[in-house]
N, C-alpha and C positions, 0 to 999 in steps of 0.2 A: 792365412789364419788371421783372425782379429787380434788386436793387442791384448784385450781382456782375456781372450782364450789362451794366449801365450803365457800371460802372467799366472793364469790358473794352473797350467800344466807344468810350467818350468819354474822351479824354486831357486832361490838365491844360493842355497847350499850346493845344488847341482852345477850352477854356473861357476862357483868358486872351485869346486872339485875339478871341473873341466880345465881350468887354468892352473891347477895344482897349487891353489892357495888354501891355507887352513888357519882359521882364527884360533887364538889362544883361549884359555878357560874364561877370560873376560869378554870373549867375542870381539877381540881387537886383532888387527894385523897391520904389518907395514904396508902403507899405501903403495900400490903398484903404479900410480900415476905421477909420482914425483920421487925424488931421492929422499927416502924416509928411513931414519936411523932408529926411531922409536915408534911403536905402533900408533898411528894417527887415525886409521880407518876403523870406525865402529860399525859392527854388523847388527842389524835389528831383524831377527828372524820373524818376530811377531808381525811386522808390517812388510816383510820381504823387501827391505831396503837397506842402504848403508850410507854413511856420511863421513867425509874426511874433515877433521878439525884443524888441519894445517892451513896457514895462509898462503903457503907456496904451492898448493895443489892446483892442478889445471882444471879441476872440477869447479873451481871458483865458489866453494862453499855451498853447493847445491846437493840435496839428497838425491840418491840414484836408485832406480829400480833395476830389474834384471836387464832390460833393454838398454838403459843408460850405461850400465856397467860394461856390457858387451861393446857398445859404441865407443867408449873411452879406451877399452883394452885393444880393440881392433883398429882404433883411429879411423873409423869409418863414418858414413852417414847413418842417420836413423833408419832409413829404409834398408841399408845393408845389414845393420844390426838386427833388424826384425828377421831378415832372411837367415842370418846366422842362428838366431834363437830357434827358428823353425827346424833347422837342420839338427840342432842339439836334441830337440824333442823327438823327431822322427828317427834320428840316428840311434838313439838308445833302444828303440823298439826292435830295429832290425838287427842290432848287434847282440841282443839277449840270447844266451845259450839256453835252449829248451831241453830240460832234463825229463826223462820219462817218470811216470808215477812210481814204478817199481824201483828205479834208481834212487829217487828222492827218499822214498819211505825206507828203503834198505839202509841208506846212509844215515837217516835220522834215527832209525831204531838202533843202529850200532852206537850212535852217540848217546841215546837214552840208556842203553845197557851199561855203558861205561860210567854213566852218572850215578848208578845205584851204589857203587862202592864208595863214592865220595859224599853220599847224602845220608845224614843221620835220620831225618824223617822217613826216608824210604826204608832204611834198614829196620827202624823201629816198627813201622807198619807191617812189613813182611814178617817180622818176628812175631808180632801180635796175631797174625793170621796163620802162623805155623807154615810159612812158605819159605823154602830154601832157595836163596838167590843163586847159589852155586849149582843147583840141579836144574833150575828153570831158566828159560830164556825170558827174562823180565827186565824192563828198564824203568827209569824214573825221569819225569819231565819237570825240571825246576823252573822252566820258563825263561831261561837265559841263553838259549842257543842262537839267538839273533842279535846278541850284544857284543860289543868290544871287538877283540881280535878274531872271534869266531864268525864275525859278520861277513857274509858273502852275498853280493848283490843278486847274482843269478839264483842262489839257493833261496834267498828271501822271496824272490818272485815265484819260485816253484812252490814254496811253502804256502804262499798266498793262494796259489792256484789250487792246491790240493787240500787246503783247509787247516794246515798246521798253524798259520798265522791269520788273524782277522784284522781287517782294516776298519777301524772305528772312526776314521776321519779326523784324528787328532794329529797335532804337530808338536814335536819336542822343541820347547822355547829355547833350550840351551844350544842344541845343534842345528835347529832349523829343518831337521829331517822328519819324515813321517814316523809317527809312533804306532806300533802294532801291538795287539793283544795276543799272547800265545794261547792256542787251544789246548785244553787239558792240563793246565798248569797245576803243579803239586799233585800229580797223579802218577801211579805206577802204570806201566805200559806193557801190553801184550801184542804180539804180531799176529795178524790174520793172513793166512797163506793160500795161494792158488794151487792147482794140481801139480805145478812144477816146483812147489815148495818155495815160491818167491813171496816176499812181503808185498801185499797189495792193499792192506788197510791196517789200522791200528785201533786198539781198544784201550781206553783210559779209565782207571778206577781211582776216584779221589781218596787221598789219605786224610782228608779233613772231614770231620763228622758233620756233613751237611745233608740234612734229611731231604732237602728240595732237589738236589742234583748230586748224584754219586757216579753215575755211569755215563760215559761219553764215547761215541763212535765218530770217526771221521766221516765227512759227507761222502756220498756214493759208496756206502759200505759194501765190501765184497770180501771173499775169502772165508776160510774156516779156521777154527782153533781146536787143537794145536796144529792142525793141518788136515789135508785130505787123508782118509784112512788108506792103508796099504791094500792093494788089490787082492791079496790072499787072506784078508780079514775074515775070521769065522765068527767071533763074538765082538759085538760093538756096544760099548757103554755110552749112553747119552746122559749128560748132566745138564742142570738147569742154567748154569752160569759158567763163565770162563774161569772164575776163581775156583769153582768146584772141580773143573777139569784139571786145572793146574795142581790142585791138592792131590788128586789121584795120580797125575803124571809123575810127580816126584817120588811116588812110592815104587815106581818101576814094576807095575803089575805085569806078569807074563800071561800070554794067551789072550790078552784083551787089547782092543784099540779104543781110543777115547774120541769123543766128539762133543763139543759144547754147544748147547742151544743158546740163543740170545734172549733168555727169559721164558716165561710160560707161554708167551705168544711168539716165540722166536725160532720156530722151525721154518726156515726159508726155502725157496726153490733150490738154492745152492746145496742145502742140506739133503733134500730129497733126491736131487740128481746124484750126489756123491754116494748115497746109500743104495740107490737103484743100480749104480755101476758095480757094486760089490757082488760078483757072481758067485762067490763061495760062502756068502754070509749065511750062517745057521741060526744065529740068535741076536736079537736086539734087546738090550737090558736098559730099562729106565731106572736111573738113579737120581730122581728129582727130590725136591724138598719135601719134608714131612708135614706139609700143611694142606689146607683145602685147595689152594691154587695149584700146588704140585700134583695133587690127586686128580683134579679135573684135567690138567694138561696131559697127564699120563693116559687117562681114559680117551681123551680127544685124539692124541697123536698115535696111540696104539692102533686105533681103528684105521687111521690113514696109512700107517706103515704096513699094517697087515695086508691091506689091499695092494700096496706097492710091492711088498715082498711076501706073497702068500706062503712060500715055503719056509720062511724064517719063523722061529718061535719068539713070542713076545713075553718077556718076564719083567718083574719089578722087584727092586730092592726095597724092603720095608724099612724106611727111615723113621727113627723115633719122632714123636709128635713135636712139631715146631723146631725141628733140627734140620740142618743141611749138611752137605759133605764137609764144608770147611769148619762149621761149628763143631762137628764131631771130632775133627782133627785138633781143634783147640782144646776140647774137653778131655781128650785122650792122648796126651803127649807121651812120647817115649822118653827114655833116660836122657838122651841128648837134647831134649826140648822140641824135637821135630814131631810130625804126625806119626802115630803108631800104626803100622800096617795091619796089626792083628784085628782091630775093630772092623776095618774095611774088608779084610779077607773073610771074617766071620759073616758080615752082612751080605757080601756078594755070594758066598757059598750057600747061604740060606735064602736066596732069592726065590720067589714063587711065580708061577705062571700067572699072567694077567688075563690074556685071552688065548688059551691054547689053540694052536692052528689046526691040529688034527683031531682033538677030542672035543665033544660037546660039553658045554657048561652044565654042571649038575643043577637041575632046576631048583633043588632045595639044598643049598650048601649048608654044611654044619655051622651052627651058630658059633661065632668067635667067642672064646672064653673071656669073660670079664676079669680084669685084675681084681684080686681080693682087696676089699676096702678095710682099712684098719680103723678101729674105734679111736677117736680122738676127742678131747674136750678142751674148752677154753674157759678159764675162770677169770671173770672181770670184776669180782666184788671189790677188789682194791685196784682202782685205775692206775695207780703208780706201781703196782706189782702184779702184772698180768701173767698168769701161769697157763701153760699149754702142756698137755700130757697125751702120749699115745702108748703103743705096746712096748716101745723100746726105750724111750727117753722122756725126760721132763725138761721143759724150757721155761725160763722166766724172762719176761720183758720188763726191765727196770726203767722207771721214769715215765711210763706210759708211751703213747704214740701221738704223732702229729695228726690233728684233726682238720687243720686249715688247708695245708698244701697236699692236694690229692695226686700231685705228679711224682711223689716219692713216698717210700715207706721205710724211713730210717729208724732203727731201733737199737737199744743196748741189750744184747742177748747173753744169757747164761744158760748153757745146756749141760745136763748131767745124764749119764747112762743109768738105767735102772738096775743093771746087773752089777755094776761096780761104781760106787759113789765117788771114787777117786778119779774116774775118767770124766773130766769136765772140760768145758771150752767156753771162753768169754771173748766177745768182740762186738764192735759197732758195725752194723751192716745195713745197707740199703737194699731191701728185698725187690725193688724195682730196677736194680742195676744188674744186667746180665753178668758182667765181669765180677761184680761183688758176690752174687749168689753162686757163681761157678767156683770162685775161690773158697767160699764158705763150705760148699759141699765137699771139696777136696780136703779142707782142713778138718772137718768133722769126721770124715771117713777115716782119716789117720788117727785123730785124737780118741775117738770112741770105738774104733775097730769094728765098724759096721759096714755093710755093703753100700755101694754108691746108690743103688736103687732105693734102699731103705731111707737113706739120708735125703735123697731127692724128693721122695714122696712126702717125707716129714716137712721139708721146707715148703713144698707146695701146699700141704694142708695148713701149716701155720700161716702162710701168706693169705690163703682164702679166708681163714677164720678171723684174722686181724682186719682184713678188708670188710668183712661182714659186720664186725663190731664197730669199725670206724664209721661206716655208713649209717648204722643205727644211732650212734652218738651224734652225728651231724644232723640227722633228721630230728632228733630230740631237741637239739639246740635251735634249729629253725622253728620248730613247733613252739618252743618256749618264748621265742621272740615275737611270735604273732599274738596280737591282742586276743584275749579270750572273749568269745562271743557270749553275750548274755542270753540266757534262755528264760523266757517269760513263763510264768505259771498260767494255768487256764484262767484264773481269776484276773490276773494282770492283763491278759490278752483281751478278755471281754470288756474290762474297764477302758482300755485304750481304744478299742473299736467303738464303744459307746460314746467316748469323748469326741472322736473324729466325726461321728455322725450327728452330734448334737447341734442345735441351732446356735447362732451367734458364736461360732467357733473361735473367731479372732478375739472377740471380747473376753471369752472364757480363758483363752490362752494368756491374754494380758493379765487376767486375774491370777492365774497360776504363777506367772512370772513374779508378780508382786508377793504372792504367798510364799514363793521360794526363798525370799529374803532380800530382794532388791528394793531398796528404799529410794523413792523418787526416781527420776530418769525412766519412768515407765514407757514413754514414747520411744526414747533411744533404745531401751531394752527390747521392746517388741520389734523395732526395725532391725536390730542386731540379730535377734532370733531368726527372722526371715532371711537375712543375709547369709547366716550359717546354713540354712536349709538349701541354699543354692549349690551346695556341694554335690547334690544329686544331679546337677545339670552339666552338660558338656562345657559350658562357658559360665562358670560361677561368678558371683559378685564378691567384692572385697570391701573391707572396712578399715578406716583409720580414725582413731579416737583421739581428740585433742583436748588438752587441759593443762592447767598449771600443775606444778609438782604438789602432790598431796590433795589434788582436787577430786580424786576418785575415779580416774580413767581406767586404771588397772582393776579396780573394784568392780566397775560395770562389766568389763570384759570377762572377769573371772566368774561373776554371778551368772551370766548368761551361759558361759561354757559349762557350768555345773548342771545345766538343764539339757546338755547334749549327751548322747550315748558315749561311754568311755572309749569305745573302739573307733570313734569318728574324730577324735581330738588328738592333736600333737601340740604340746606346750613347750616352748623353748625360751631361754633367756638370751642366748647368743647363737649365732649361726654363721658358718664360714661358707665360702664358695664350694669347697670340696665336699662339705657335708651334704650339700644338695646333689652334686653330681655323683657321689659315690654311694648314694642310697640305693636300695634295691629298686628295680624298675617300677613296682607298684606300691612302694612304701607310702607315697603321698596321695594315692588314688582315692578320690571321694573323701578326703580328710579336710578338717579345719586346722590350719596352722595358726596358733596363737603366739604372738610375739609380745612379751611383756614390756619391752622398750625397744623401739626401732633403732636406737643408737647401737644396740647389740648386734645388729645385722648389717652395719654400714658397709663391710667388705663384701657382702653378698648381694648388694642392691641390684647389680646388673642382671645376674641370672634369675634373681627373685622377680624382677620386673618382667623379664621375658616369660617366666613361668606363669605369672599372673595373666599375661596377655595371650600366650599361645598354648598354655596348659601342657607343655612338654618342653624339655630342654635337652640339648645334645652337646657333647664335648668330645673332641678328638685328643687323645692323650697317648703317651708312650709308656710301655710297661715292659717288664722282663718276663720271658717265658721260662719254662722249667730248666732250660739249658743256659739261661742267663743272657739270651739274645734279646735285642730290642724288638718289640712288636707294637704295631699300631692298634689301639682299641678305641671304639666308639662307645662312650657312656651316654645312655639315654634314660631319662627319668620322665614318667608320665603322670599326668593329672587325671581328672580335674582336681584342683585344689582351691580352697577358699582361704584367703590370707587375711588375718586381722591383727592389727598392731596398735599400740598406744605410744604417744609421743607428746612432748611439750613444744616441739619446734616445727611449726607448719612449713616454713619456707624451704627447709632443706629437702623435703620429700615431695617436691612438686610433681615429678614424673610418676611417682607411685600414687600421689593423691589424685591425679587425673584418671587413674584406673580404679578408683575406690569411691565408696560413699564416705562422706566426711561427717563425723558425729562430734559435736562439741558438748563438753560437760557443762551442766548447769552449775555455775559458781555463785548463784544468788544466795542472799542471806537466809531466805526461807528454806531453800534446799539444805543448806548447811545445818540449820536448826533441826530439820527432820532427821538427818543422819546422826547428829549428836544425841537426839532423843532415843533413837534406836540403839545406839551404843550403850546408853544408860540402862535401858530395859534389858539388853543382853547381859550386862554385868549383874543386874538385879535378879536374873533368872526368870524374867517375865516373858521371854520369847519362846514360843512353842517350836523347838527344833524338829520334833517328830513330824509336825505338820509341814514344815519346810521340806523335809526329805520326801514325804509322800507326794508333794507337788512336783518336785524335781523328777522323781521316778516316773510319774505319770507322763510328763513331757518327754522323757527319754523313750518310754515305751511307744508313745504315739509316733515318734520318728522312725522307730524300728519297723513299724507297719507300713510306712510309706514306700511305694514302689515307683520306679521311673515310668512316666507316661507322657505322651505328647500333649502340649497345651496349645490351643488356638484361640487367639484374641480377635473376635469379629469386629471389635470397635477400634482396632489399632490404627487404621487409616485416618480416623477422625481425631485422634489424640494429639495434643500439641504441648510443647514446653515453652516457657518464656523466652523471648528474643534476647533478653539481657544475659542469658546463660553463656558462660565461657565454655569452650569445647563442646558445642551443641551435639555433634554427632555421637560422641561417646556418652554424654549425659542422657540423650534421648534413648539410647539402647539400655542404659541402666534403669531408667524409669519403666520401660516396657518389660524388662526382665523381672523387676520387682512385682509387677502385676502378675506375671507368669508364675512366680513363686507362690504368691498368695492363692492363686487358682489351684496350683499343684497341691497346696496344703489342704484344699477342700475336696480332694479326689474321692473321698468316701461319700460325698454329698452330691456329686455331679453325675449326670448320665454319661456313660461311656459310649461314644459314637465311633463309627468306622469310616475312614476316608476311602478314596478310590483305589488305593493300594492295599486295602484290607488292614490298615494299621489303626489301632484304637487311639482315641483322643478325647479330651474334655474341653469345654469352652469356658471362657472368662465371663463373669457376670459384672454388672455395674457396681455391685457391692464390693467386689474385689478392687475395682478401680477407685472406689471411694476410700477404702482403707489405704491403698497405696498413696493417694493424694495426701491424706492426713500424715502419713509417716515421712513422706519425701519432701514436704515443703521446707522444713528447716535446712535440709541438705542442699536443696536447689537455691535457697536464699543465700547460703554461704558461697555457692559456686557462682552466683551472680554478683557478689560483693567484691569490690576492688580491695577492701581491707581484709586482713586476715582475722581470725576469730578473736584473738586477744586484743588486737587494736580496735576492732569493732565494739567489743564489750567496754573497753576503756572510754571510747568516744560516746557511746550511748549513756553511760553513767555520768560522763562529763556534761552532756546536754541536759540530762535530768537535773543535775545539780545547779547549773548556771541559769536554766530557764526559770527557776524559782525566784531569781533576783529581779528587781525593777529593770526595765529596758535600758535605762541610762547607767546601770551599774553591772553590765554583763561582761565587761572586760576582765581578764584574769592574768595572773603571773604564774610562771612555772613553779616558783617556790610555794605559792599559795596552794596549787594543786597537789604538790608533793606532800605538804603537811596535811591537807584535807584527806587524801587517799592513802596516806602513810606508805608512799612508794619510794623505791630507791631513786636517788637523783638522776643517775645515768639512764635508768629505764624511763622515767617520766620525760626527760629531755628528748630521748629517742622517739617516744610516742608523739610528742608535740612536733618534732621535725618531720616525721612521716605524714602527719595530718596536714601540716603546712604544705608539704610537697604535693599531696593529692588535692589541695585546694579546699580542704574542709574547715581550716582556720586560717587566719592571717595575722601578721604582726601589725599592731597599731601604735606602738610606742616603745619606750625604754631603750636600753642599750646593753651591751655585753656585760659591763661591770655590775650594774644593778639588776639585770634581768630584763627580758623582753615582755611586753604586754601583748596579749593575744585576744582575738575576738572570733567567735564561731560564725562562719559564713554559710554553712549548709545545715539547716535545721530539719528539713523534711525529706532529705534524699532517701533515707532508709524506708520511709513510708511509701515512696514511689516504687522502690524495689519490691516491697511487700505486695503492693497492688499489682505489680506485674506477675507475681506468682499466682494471683487469683484466677489467671486464665485456666488453671487446672480445674477449679470449681465451676467456672462458667461453661467449660466444655462438657463437664459431667452433667450439668443441669440440662444442657441441650440434648444430650443423649437420653436422659431420663424422659424429657418431653417427647422425643421421637418414639421412644419405646411405648409411652402411654398412648400416644396417638395411634400407633400400630395395633395396640391391644384393643383400643376402642373400635377401630375399624373392623377388626376381626369379629367383634361381638355383633356389629351391625350386619 
């Protein structure tokens, strides 16, 4: 054996046990290698080593593994220690006592049966299932049979072999021994027996309400429950489960033998062999569950057993719908709390032939009589006082019902008898709880002195009526939350179509935007209008509007949004991360999200940025199910969504800005004067607001007529953007997408063509590119500029002011600029420092106390940037020339 293999198979705990050494609770013991009065040897099961901390130890302060320990104990060489270790490994295998499966399982089942009497969970579970532990051979597995004084090495090995213990590969860090997982922990246990009535397998039924795993069988399942039928059996009852068979077994029914199937698919070869061997069998009785699965299993196995035992009659016990043997025992207890035999005697005595063995089936059996339906009504006029009425009683649901949580139907109920007003009952009940409704039926039967059938039917009718009412209310809530779709009149429809087909569509759209009440900012307004149209595309464009406080950035966004259909807009002031993730899946689909101030969505920037780029966001979260258990949920929200926001702080939103068109508010004096003049006219009543509303409505209606259609730009390969642009890849795509949007807007004026796949498309014209160039220049110029918008505006005004002076008087001081521009001192100094850092100005004199003197060094750099943008126009002119040349050639 290799040393590594020895260390893997031989643990330190086994070596210590071999030499009869046992560490204390701190994993220490008196060192066997020197005279040790206090524990000096520390055991480390995690690393399978030990170490003596005494200076007198012959190990000389070295850590020892299992081989070193044996070498010191035996005072041998390392080779001899290895041989000793090998003998320990092989010796344990040969000395193991092999116990038979029957012996092991009989011993363990006896242990489990004794455990029932000492286990409160077991007794409570058996009592809840109306099972008598004194009449049945039933056990309980607490999972402790391999611990403490009960531990037996050979029994543990046998339990591992037959599946009662599972080796998960874990090691107990405290004892250094292997840690095992018990099979069927916290389960009641039933024995499966062979023809000699010996225990050959075990069935475990969980006492914990776990919907994923309730039933467990040992591996290599064999045997039957409650055992093989007696050879003289004449009537044999088959149940669907072991619990059902145990329920009938405790009733001590005479003249019947019991045999449990292992579910609706659980008729095994062992079952059929046992039934085939019953020579005196006259009748096979199916007592399966009263559900569809039970009915199908009865039909399936009756045919199989009829062929197996053609002389035996096949009958079926008619179990009430959705009931089984054990649930009937629970709902019909006797005085002592155990299952009442009367209900089962009645059902068995009234069993019916399923497939008679000697008589032919009547080709036209009599139609089964339908239960008489009672008239019942539910009055929901007052949602806080819902009344239900049928032939026998009146019920009032006070406080209404829950509409959000569909996993329960908890109500405060007041029920009165119609015959006697003093017979009433009040209680809180969850109609989706079997135990709760069963208790309700029993209490109502006693309080109102009505039959169990009448009360059960009433509770069923009330539940169904409340479910129907709740679903209608939820549907109404969902419908109310959905935006109402605007229905155009024929006149509006014709006007919108005529507008979309009119020549110079973009120019007329610009006119309507101005007419709608937007003063100045016509170019920004038109660009923003087209950006909002991108909501129809799978990858829409976005907009960020920059400007100082009070400069009109929110005004611009609001005015353009008023020209959009109401159902396409979502306006917010603040936004959290959870608001995005917990929206309905399509809440943002093809919508424009207007953010009044980007500061209000600071905490949601990450998901918002991903939403803008990928058009969908996903989050994995943990939630509670109806039972209070933790469950994993994936939240997914889908676009496409167009995001538009206003801000005063450019630098903070760089990542978002890279994904958006940048629009800067015109803060010039002329624009301010235009706005103030409009405000005066508005106050004087000189503004025609009706004309504004007509323009807005026409723009809304035109957008409602637009339909998704593919756009192809035949000129795309020849279009270029300036080399000075930062983030060229993304900006290039933005430019091409804007052209695509303008083409899309002209869909009523373009010929629809068909591609090779049969999909319709329209083509871009040079006029579309011309309009895109006009609208995009300012944004491209901003993206080419090293300076942000506010700093650039300050610098341009500064140059305009200084250049008016004689050349020898163009130096300036910070104080001079502050006073001239009426700026905050800190803001002016910050602007000057940034301009100096970028090399646009330089210090030429002064000092810190009196102020520095500056001089402008870059006078025409902005003109160079602007000239670089002219590549758009030069490219367009080349395209026009090429088109004219092709047209001329076609004429020739």
